[in-house]
C-alpha positions in Angstrom: 84.9 107.0 83.6 84.7 107.5 87.4 86.9 109.3 89.8 88.9 106.2 90.7 89.9 105.7 87.1 90.9 109.4 86.7 93.1 109.1 89.8 94.7 106.0 88.3 95.4 108.0 85.1 97.0 110.8 87.2 99.2 108.2 89.0 100.2 106.7 85.6 101.1 110.1 84.3 103.2 110.9 87.4 105.1 107.6 87.3 105.8 107.8 83.6 108.2 110.1 81.7 105.2 111.7 79.9 104.2 115.3 80.3 100.8 114.9 78.7 98.2 112.2 78.5 94.9 112.3 76.6 92.2 109.6 76.8 89.1 109.4 74.7 86.4 106.9 75.8 82.7 106.7 74.9 82.5 110.4 73.7 84.4 111.7 76.8 87.9 113.2 76.5 90.2 113.7 79.4 93.4 115.5 79.0 96.0 115.4 81.8 99.2 117.5 81.6 102.1 118.1 84.0 102.2 121.8 84.5 102.4 123.0 88.1 102.4 126.8 87.6 99.0 127.0 85.8 97.6 124.4 88.1 98.1 126.4 91.3 96.4 129.4 89.8 93.3 127.7 88.5 92.7 124.4 90.3 92.5 123.1 93.9 94.6 120.0 94.2 95.5 117.8 97.2 99.2 118.2 98.1 100.0 114.5 97.5 98.3 114.4 94.1 100.5 115.0 91.0 100.3 118.3 89.2 97.8 117.6 86.5 95.2 119.7 84.7 91.9 118.0 83.7 90.4 119.8 80.7 87.2 117.9 80.5 85.2 115.9 83.0 82.5 113.2 82.4 79.0 114.7 82.2 77.8 112.1 84.7 80.0 113.6 87.5 78.7 117.0 86.7 75.1 115.9 86.9 75.5 114.5 90.4 75.9 118.0 91.9 73.2 120.6 90.8 74.7 124.0 90.3 71.6 126.2 90.6 68.7 125.8 93.0 66.2 126.0 90.1 67.7 122.7 88.8 66.7 120.9 92.1 63.7 118.7 92.0 63.4 118.9 95.8 63.3 121.6 98.5 66.8 122.3 99.8 65.3 123.0 103.3 64.5 119.3 103.5 68.0 118.2 102.8 70.6 116.6 105.1 73.9 118.1 104.1 77.4 116.8 104.4 79.3 118.3 107.3 82.6 117.5 105.7 84.6 116.5 102.7 85.1 112.8 102.3 83.9 109.5 100.8 80.2 108.6 101.2 79.3 105.1 102.4 75.7 103.9 102.9 76.7 101.0 105.3 79.4 100.4 107.9 80.9 97.5 105.8 80.4 96.5 102.1 78.7 93.2 103.3 76.3 95.0 105.6 72.9 96.4 104.6 72.7 100.2 104.2 71.8 102.3 107.3 68.7 103.7 105.4 66.9 103.2 102.1 64.5 105.5 100.2 61.1 105.3 101.9 62.5 104.5 105.4 61.3 106.6 108.3 64.1 108.0 110.4 64.3 109.6 113.8 66.4 112.7 114.7 69.9 111.4 115.7 69.6 108.1 113.7 72.7 107.2 111.7 72.1 107.8 107.9 75.6 107.1 106.5 79.3 107.2 107.0 81.7 109.8 105.6 85.3 108.7 105.6 87.7 111.7 106.0 91.4 111.2 106.5 91.0 107.5 107.3 88.4 108.2 110.0 84.9 106.9 109.7 82.4 109.6 110.7 78.8 108.6 111.4 76.4 111.2 109.9 73.2 111.4 112.0 69.8 112.7 110.9 69.2 116.3 111.9 65.4 115.7 112.0 62.8 113.0 112.0 60.9 112.2 108.8 60.9 109.9 105.8 63.8 109.4 103.4 62.4 110.7 100.0 65.6 110.5 98.0 69.3 109.5 98.5 71.3 112.0 96.4 74.8 110.4 96.5 75.9 107.1 95.2 77.7 104.7 97.6 81.5 105.1 97.5 81.5 108.5 95.8 83.2 111.6 97.1 81.2 114.4 98.7 81.9 118.1 99.4 81.2 120.1 102.5 77.6 121.3 102.4 76.6 118.9 99.6 73.0 117.5 99.8 73.1 113.9 100.8 69.4 113.0 101.6 66.0 114.5 101.2 64.1 114.0 104.4 60.4 115.1 104.6 
C-alpha cells in the first residue's frame, strides 16, 4: 500500500460517518481513527488533512529512509540532499526521459530532478561534479527536508 492509497483511505474516512477504519492487506494492517486531541499531541499533520491516526505503516515505506547512519550502504558525505519537503520527480514530464540515470556523469549545477512543493516545480541542481552511483528515491514519492536523494562520487 503506497502513500496515495493511504491518503485515499483518509479521505474516505473523512467523508463517511465512520470514526474508525481498519484495513488489512498482504500482512499489513492500517488503522485510521478520527481523534483530533491525541493526534495533535503525537503526530504532525497537514492542516487540510483529516484528523486520523495511523497505527501501522507498510514496511516498504520505512525501508526507504534509513534511520541510523550505520544502516547506510554509502557515504553520506557523497549525497545530494533534498533542500525542501515535496514530491520527487526524475523528469520534467512523465513522457520525458529522466534528467539523470545511475552511472551518468554530472557537472556541478546540472539539474538532477524536480521537487514539487506547493504546486511549484523546483529544479534541484547538483552540488558537485561526479558520477551518479545510486538514486535513493523512487519517482513520484514524497521527500523530506535533508533526505538523501542521490549518491554522487
